[in-house]
C-alpha positions in Angstrom: 83.6 92.5 127.8 81.9 95.6 129.3 82.1 99.2 127.3 81.4 102.4 128.8 78.2 103.8 127.4 80.2 106.7 125.9 82.5 103.8 123.9 79.4 102.1 123.0 77.5 105.4 121.6 80.7 106.0 119.4 81.1 102.8 118.2 77.4 102.8 117.2 77.7 106.4 115.5 80.5 105.0 113.0 78.0 102.3 112.1 75.1 104.3 111.6 77.4 106.8 109.6 77.9 103.9 107.2 81.9 104.3 107.6 81.5 100.6 108.6 79.2 97.6 108.5 79.4 96.3 112.3 80.8 97.1 115.8 83.3 94.3 115.2 84.6 96.1 112.0 84.7 99.6 113.8 86.9 97.8 116.6 89.1 96.1 114.4 89.9 99.2 112.3 90.7 101.1 115.7 93.2 98.1 116.7 94.7 98.4 113.1 95.2 102.1 113.6 96.8 101.4 117.4 98.9 98.5 115.8 100.2 100.8 113.2 100.7 103.5 115.6 102.8 101.4 118.4 104.5 99.7 115.4 105.9 102.8 113.6 109.1 104.2 113.8 109.0 107.5 115.6 110.8 109.8 113.1 109.3 112.8 111.3 109.3 111.3 107.8 107.8 108.1 109.4 105.0 109.7 111.0 104.5 112.3 107.7 104.5 108.8 105.5 101.9 107.0 107.8 99.7 110.4 108.2 99.8 110.4 104.1 99.1 106.6 104.1 96.1 107.2 106.6 94.8 110.5 104.6 94.6 108.4 101.3 92.8 105.5 103.1 90.4 107.5 104.4 89.8 109.3 101.6 88.6 106.2 99.7 89.5 107.2 96.1 90.9 105.5 93.2 94.5 105.3 92.9 94.6 106.6 89.8 92.9 110.1 90.9 95.8 110.4 93.9 98.6 109.8 91.1 97.0 112.6 89.0 96.5 114.8 91.8 100.3 114.5 92.7 101.2 114.6 89.3 99.7 118.2 89.1 101.5 119.4 91.8 104.9 119.1 89.9 106.2 122.3 88.5 106.1 122.6 85.1 109.9 123.3 84.9 110.7 120.0 86.5 108.9 118.3 84.0 110.7 119.6 81.4 113.8 118.4 82.5 112.3 114.5 82.2 114.1 112.9 79.1 112.1 112.4 76.3 113.0 108.7 76.1 111.9 107.9 79.7 109.6 105.0 79.1 111.8 103.0 76.5 114.8 103.7 78.3 114.1 103.5 81.9 116.5 100.8 82.7 119.2 103.0 81.4 118.1 105.7 83.8 117.9 103.5 86.9 120.4 100.9 86.5 122.9 102.4 83.9 121.9 99.6 81.0 123.1 100.9 77.6 120.4 103.2 75.9 118.0 101.7 73.5 117.7 104.0 70.3 114.4 104.0 68.6 
């Protein structure tokens, strides 16, 4: 396969930046994104989810940091409405199982 000089330079730049270890890895990542885009459902919600996923992957942060960041965006009055026994009785709230008392 013959690539244009512009494409070769773009791939080399990705390798030099440290984002990828080899040209093969750059091409592989590009193909994965293309396949995800082509295979994705073309709805606004699906696009938003895909963009969020891509954003999270690009950040390369530990999952707990992302969870904390999202948790900090929950308004205080919403958190006040959560039941105090949620951890102990999550099956009750999800599936209607009788509540367990402490």
